[in-house]
Chimera marker file (.cmm) of the C-alpha trace (Angstrom):
<marker_set name="trace">
<marker id="1" x="15.378" y="-25.763" z="22.261" r="1" g="1" b="0" radius="0.5"/>
<marker id="2" x="17.035" y="-22.545" z="23.411" r="1" g="1" b="0" radius="0.5"/>
<marker id="3" x="18.467" y="-22.016" z="19.905" r="1" g="1" b="0" radius="0.5"/>
<marker id="4" x="15.018" y="-22.406" z="18.316" r="1" g="1" b="0" radius="0.5"/>
<marker id="5" x="13.532" y="-19.956" z="20.830" r="1" g="1" b="0" radius="0.5"/>
<marker id="6" x="16.219" y="-17.336" z="20.131" r="1" g="1" b="0" radius="0.5"/>
<marker id="7" x="15.726" y="-17.831" z="16.380" r="1" g="1" b="0" radius="0.5"/>
<marker id="8" x="11.965" y="-17.241" z="16.760" r="1" g="1" b="0" radius="0.5"/>
<marker id="9" x="12.565" y="-14.102" z="18.857" r="1" g="1" b="0" radius="0.5"/>
<marker id="10" x="14.985" y="-12.751" z="16.240" r="1" g="1" b="0" radius="0.5"/>
<marker id="11" x="12.432" y="-13.414" z="13.472" r="1" g="1" b="0" radius="0.5"/>
<marker id="12" x="9.736" y="-11.548" z="15.399" r="1" g="1" b="0" radius="0.5"/>
<marker id="13" x="12.078" y="-8.608" z="15.917" r="1" g="1" b="0" radius="0.5"/>
<marker id="14" x="12.809" y="-8.531" z="12.172" r="1" g="1" b="0" radius="0.5"/>
<marker id="15" x="9.077" y="-8.458" z="11.399" r="1" g="1" b="0" radius="0.5"/>
<marker id="16" x="8.501" y="-5.703" z="13.934" r="1" g="1" b="0" radius="0.5"/>
<marker id="17" x="11.342" y="-3.694" z="12.439" r="1" g="1" b="0" radius="0.5"/>
<marker id="18" x="9.885" y="-4.079" z="8.926" r="1" g="1" b="0" radius="0.5"/>
<marker id="19" x="6.510" y="-2.860" z="10.191" r="1" g="1" b="0" radius="0.5"/>
<marker id="20" x="8.029" y="0.080" z="12.063" r="1" g="1" b="0" radius="0.5"/>
<marker id="21" x="10.024" y="1.233" z="9.038" r="1" g="1" b="0" radius="0.5"/>
<marker id="22" x="7.009" y="0.830" z="6.757" r="1" g="1" b="0" radius="0.5"/>
<marker id="23" x="4.814" y="2.936" z="9.043" r="1" g="1" b="0" radius="0.5"/>
<marker id="24" x="7.600" y="5.508" z="9.411" r="1" g="1" b="0" radius="0.5"/>
<marker id="25" x="7.831" y="5.736" z="5.606" r="1" g="1" b="0" radius="0.5"/>
<marker id="26" x="4.095" y="6.280" z="5.314" r="1" g="1" b="0" radius="0.5"/>
<marker id="27" x="4.165" y="8.953" z="8.015" r="1" g="1" b="0" radius="0.5"/>
<marker id="28" x="7.054" y="10.753" z="6.314" r="1" g="1" b="0" radius="0.5"/>
<marker id="29" x="4.936" y="11.044" z="3.141" r="1" g="1" b="0" radius="0.5"/>
<marker id="30" x="1.944" y="12.682" z="4.838" r="1" g="1" b="0" radius="0.5"/>
<marker id="31" x="0.936" y="16.310" z="4.442" r="1" g="1" b="0" radius="0.5"/>
<marker id="32" x="2.595" y="17.803" z="7.557" r="1" g="1" b="0" radius="0.5"/>
<marker id="33" x="6.053" y="16.526" z="6.627" r="1" g="1" b="0" radius="0.5"/>
<marker id="34" x="5.707" y="17.404" z="2.968" r="1" g="1" b="0" radius="0.5"/>
<marker id="35" x="4.446" y="20.858" z="3.936" r="1" g="1" b="0" radius="0.5"/>
<marker id="36" x="7.468" y="21.434" z="6.193" r="1" g="1" b="0" radius="0.5"/>
<marker id="37" x="9.863" y="20.802" z="3.295" r="1" g="1" b="0" radius="0.5"/>
<marker id="38" x="7.779" y="22.471" z="0.570" r="1" g="1" b="0" radius="0.5"/>
<marker id="39" x="9.550" y="25.819" z="0.856" r="1" g="1" b="0" radius="0.5"/>
<marker id="40" x="11.144" y="27.936" z="-1.861" r="1" g="1" b="0" radius="0.5"/>
<marker id="41" x="14.516" y="27.442" z="-0.134" r="1" g="1" b="0" radius="0.5"/>
<marker id="42" x="17.387" y="26.057" z="-2.188" r="1" g="1" b="0" radius="0.5"/>
<marker id="43" x="20.028" y="23.825" z="-0.645" r="1" g="1" b="0" radius="0.5"/>
<marker id="44" x="23.042" y="23.080" z="-2.848" r="1" g="1" b="0" radius="0.5"/>
<marker id="45" x="20.993" y="24.515" z="-5.718" r="1" g="1" b="0" radius="0.5"/>
<marker id="46" x="18.127" y="22.033" z="-5.282" r="1" g="1" b="0" radius="0.5"/>
<marker id="47" x="14.673" y="22.674" z="-3.827" r="1" g="1" b="0" radius="0.5"/>
<marker id="48" x="14.293" y="21.439" z="-0.264" r="1" g="1" b="0" radius="0.5"/>
<marker id="49" x="11.347" y="19.149" z="-1.083" r="1" g="1" b="0" radius="0.5"/>
<marker id="50" x="13.333" y="17.451" z="-3.855" r="1" g="1" b="0" radius="0.5"/>
<marker id="51" x="16.217" y="16.757" z="-1.458" r="1" g="1" b="0" radius="0.5"/>
<marker id="52" x="13.830" y="15.495" z="1.229" r="1" g="1" b="0" radius="0.5"/>
<marker id="53" x="12.229" y="12.997" z="-1.157" r="1" g="1" b="0" radius="0.5"/>
<marker id="54" x="15.525" y="11.915" z="-2.725" r="1" g="1" b="0" radius="0.5"/>
<marker id="55" x="17.343" y="11.408" z="0.571" r="1" g="1" b="0" radius="0.5"/>
<marker id="56" x="14.319" y="9.565" z="2.003" r="1" g="1" b="0" radius="0.5"/>
<marker id="57" x="14.253" y="7.314" z="-1.043" r="1" g="1" b="0" radius="0.5"/>
<marker id="58" x="17.974" y="6.525" z="-0.726" r="1" g="1" b="0" radius="0.5"/>
<marker id="59" x="17.644" y="5.807" z="2.998" r="1" g="1" b="0" radius="0.5"/>
<marker id="60" x="14.687" y="3.482" z="2.392" r="1" g="1" b="0" radius="0.5"/>
<marker id="61" x="16.689" y="1.536" z="-0.201" r="1" g="1" b="0" radius="0.5"/>
<marker id="62" x="19.590" y="1.266" z="2.259" r="1" g="1" b="0" radius="0.5"/>
<marker id="63" x="17.290" y="0.004" z="5.024" r="1" g="1" b="0" radius="0.5"/>
<marker id="64" x="15.766" y="-2.619" z="2.715" r="1" g="1" b="0" radius="0.5"/>
<marker id="65" x="19.270" y="-3.712" z="1.663" r="1" g="1" b="0" radius="0.5"/>
<marker id="66" x="20.343" y="-4.089" z="5.306" r="1" g="1" b="0" radius="0.5"/>
<marker id="67" x="17.220" y="-6.104" z="6.118" r="1" g="1" b="0" radius="0.5"/>
<marker id="68" x="17.888" y="-8.391" z="3.165" r="1" g="1" b="0" radius="0.5"/>
<marker id="69" x="21.485" y="-8.928" z="4.301" r="1" g="1" b="0" radius="0.5"/>
<marker id="70" x="20.279" y="-9.775" z="7.801" r="1" g="1" b="0" radius="0.5"/>
<marker id="71" x="17.659" y="-12.224" z="6.543" r="1" g="1" b="0" radius="0.5"/>
<marker id="72" x="20.110" y="-13.865" z="4.132" r="1" g="1" b="0" radius="0.5"/>
<marker id="73" x="22.668" y="-14.245" z="6.931" r="1" g="1" b="0" radius="0.5"/>
<marker id="74" x="19.982" y="-15.687" z="9.209" r="1" g="1" b="0" radius="0.5"/>
<marker id="75" x="18.802" y="-18.274" z="6.658" r="1" g="1" b="0" radius="0.5"/>
<marker id="76" x="22.233" y="-19.863" z="6.167" r="1" g="1" b="0" radius="0.5"/>
<marker id="77" x="23.021" y="-23.124" z="7.894" r="1" g="1" b="0" radius="0.5"/>
<marker id="78" x="25.949" y="-23.282" z="10.340" r="1" g="1" b="0" radius="0.5"/>
<marker id="79" x="28.073" y="-25.096" z="7.721" r="1" g="1" b="0" radius="0.5"/>
<marker id="80" x="27.508" y="-22.290" z="5.185" r="1" g="1" b="0" radius="0.5"/>
<marker id="81" x="28.419" y="-19.685" z="7.793" r="1" g="1" b="0" radius="0.5"/>
<marker id="82" x="31.742" y="-21.420" z="8.426" r="1" g="1" b="0" radius="0.5"/>
<marker id="83" x="32.556" y="-21.330" z="4.691" r="1" g="1" b="0" radius="0.5"/>
<marker id="84" x="32.569" y="-17.535" z="4.697" r="1" g="1" b="0" radius="0.5"/>
<link id1="1" id2="2" r="1" g="1" b="0" radius="0.2"/>
<link id1="2" id2="3" r="1" g="1" b="0" radius="0.2"/>
<link id1="3" id2="4" r="1" g="1" b="0" radius="0.2"/>
<link id1="4" id2="5" r="1" g="1" b="0" radius="0.2"/>
<link id1="5" id2="6" r="1" g="1" b="0" radius="0.2"/>
<link id1="6" id2="7" r="1" g="1" b="0" radius="0.2"/>
<link id1="7" id2="8" r="1" g="1" b="0" radius="0.2"/>
<link id1="8" id2="9" r="1" g="1" b="0" radius="0.2"/>
<link id1="9" id2="10" r="1" g="1" b="0" radius="0.2"/>
<link id1="10" id2="11" r="1" g="1" b="0" radius="0.2"/>
<link id1="11" id2="12" r="1" g="1" b="0" radius="0.2"/>
<link id1="12" id2="13" r="1" g="1" b="0" radius="0.2"/>
<link id1="13" id2="14" r="1" g="1" b="0" radius="0.2"/>
<link id1="14" id2="15" r="1" g="1" b="0" radius="0.2"/>
<link id1="15" id2="16" r="1" g="1" b="0" radius="0.2"/>
<link id1="16" id2="17" r="1" g="1" b="0" radius="0.2"/>
<link id1="17" id2="18" r="1" g="1" b="0" radius="0.2"/>
<link id1="18" id2="19" r="1" g="1" b="0" radius="0.2"/>
<link id1="19" id2="20" r="1" g="1" b="0" radius="0.2"/>
<link id1="20" id2="21" r="1" g="1" b="0" radius="0.2"/>
<link id1="21" id2="22" r="1" g="1" b="0" radius="0.2"/>
<link id1="22" id2="23" r="1" g="1" b="0" radius="0.2"/>
<link id1="23" id2="24" r="1" g="1" b="0" radius="0.2"/>
<link id1="24" id2="25" r="1" g="1" b="0" radius="0.2"/>
<link id1="25" id2="26" r="1" g="1" b="0" radius="0.2"/>
<link id1="26" id2="27" r="1" g="1" b="0" radius="0.2"/>
<link id1="27" id2="28" r="1" g="1" b="0" radius="0.2"/>
<link id1="28" id2="29" r="1" g="1" b="0" radius="0.2"/>
<link id1="29" id2="30" r="1" g="1" b="0" radius="0.2"/>
<link id1="30" id2="31" r="1" g="1" b="0" radius="0.2"/>
<link id1="31" id2="32" r="1" g="1" b="0" radius="0.2"/>
<link id1="32" id2="33" r="1" g="1" b="0" radius="0.2"/>
<link id1="33" id2="34" r="1" g="1" b="0" radius="0.2"/>
<link id1="34" id2="35" r="1" g="1" b="0" radius="0.2"/>
<link id1="35" id2="36" r="1" g="1" b="0" radius="0.2"/>
<link id1="36" id2="37" r="1" g="1" b="0" radius="0.2"/>
<link id1="37" id2="38" r="1" g="1" b="0" radius="0.2"/>
<link id1="38" id2="39" r="1" g="1" b="0" radius="0.2"/>
<link id1="39" id2="40" r="1" g="1" b="0" radius="0.2"/>
<link id1="40" id2="41" r="1" g="1" b="0" radius="0.2"/>
<link id1="41" id2="42" r="1" g="1" b="0" radius="0.2"/>
<link id1="42" id2="43" r="1" g="1" b="0" radius="0.2"/>
<link id1="43" id2="44" r="1" g="1" b="0" radius="0.2"/>
<link id1="44" id2="45" r="1" g="1" b="0" radius="0.2"/>
<link id1="45" id2="46" r="1" g="1" b="0" radius="0.2"/>
<link id1="46" id2="47" r="1" g="1" b="0" radius="0.2"/>
<link id1="47" id2="48" r="1" g="1" b="0" radius="0.2"/>
<link id1="48" id2="49" r="1" g="1" b="0" radius="0.2"/>
<link id1="49" id2="50" r="1" g="1" b="0" radius="0.2"/>
<link id1="50" id2="51" r="1" g="1" b="0" radius="0.2"/>
<link id1="51" id2="52" r="1" g="1" b="0" radius="0.2"/>
<link id1="52" id2="53" r="1" g="1" b="0" radius="0.2"/>
<link id1="53" id2="54" r="1" g="1" b="0" radius="0.2"/>
<link id1="54" id2="55" r="1" g="1" b="0" radius="0.2"/>
<link id1="55" id2="56" r="1" g="1" b="0" radius="0.2"/>
<link id1="56" id2="57" r="1" g="1" b="0" radius="0.2"/>
<link id1="57" id2="58" r="1" g="1" b="0" radius="0.2"/>
<link id1="58" id2="59" r="1" g="1" b="0" radius="0.2"/>
<link id1="59" id2="60" r="1" g="1" b="0" radius="0.2"/>
<link id1="60" id2="61" r="1" g="1" b="0" radius="0.2"/>
<link id1="61" id2="62" r="1" g="1" b="0" radius="0.2"/>
<link id1="62" id2="63" r="1" g="1" b="0" radius="0.2"/>
<link id1="63" id2="64" r="1" g="1" b="0" radius="0.2"/>
<link id1="64" id2="65" r="1" g="1" b="0" radius="0.2"/>
<link id1="65" id2="66" r="1" g="1" b="0" radius="0.2"/>
<link id1="66" id2="67" r="1" g="1" b="0" radius="0.2"/>
<link id1="67" id2="68" r="1" g="1" b="0" radius="0.2"/>
<link id1="68" id2="69" r="1" g="1" b="0" radius="0.2"/>
<link id1="69" id2="70" r="1" g="1" b="0" radius="0.2"/>
<link id1="70" id2="71" r="1" g="1" b="0" radius="0.2"/>
<link id1="71" id2="72" r="1" g="1" b="0" radius="0.2"/>
<link id1="72" id2="73" r="1" g="1" b="0" radius="0.2"/>
<link id1="73" id2="74" r="1" g="1" b="0" radius="0.2"/>
<link id1="74" id2="75" r="1" g="1" b="0" radius="0.2"/>
<link id1="75" id2="76" r="1" g="1" b="0" radius="0.2"/>
<link id1="76" id2="77" r="1" g="1" b="0" radius="0.2"/>
<link id1="77" id2="78" r="1" g="1" b="0" radius="0.2"/>
<link id1="78" id2="79" r="1" g="1" b="0" radius="0.2"/>
<link id1="79" id2="80" r="1" g="1" b="0" radius="0.2"/>
<link id1="80" id2="81" r="1" g="1" b="0" radius="0.2"/>
<link id1="81" id2="82" r="1" g="1" b="0" radius="0.2"/>
<link id1="82" id2="83" r="1" g="1" b="0" radius="0.2"/>
<link id1="83" id2="84" r="1" g="1" b="0" radius="0.2"/>
</marker_set>
């Protein structure tokens, strides 16, 4: 029973994390943040807004990848975990 309870708590934390990262992504694409980085400044020869969007895109892909690894690891049975 304790194992089932801890599994349910972990699942809820995963869902909360997905929601938090989704809302954070939406907030990062709003006008104030885009306006902050929409400057004629060049960094490494690239406009600041381009780097902001590209780095944000790469980080979001990395976060999704990490969530998928965590959910895949969670879904395996104990026998499959021992095979690794």
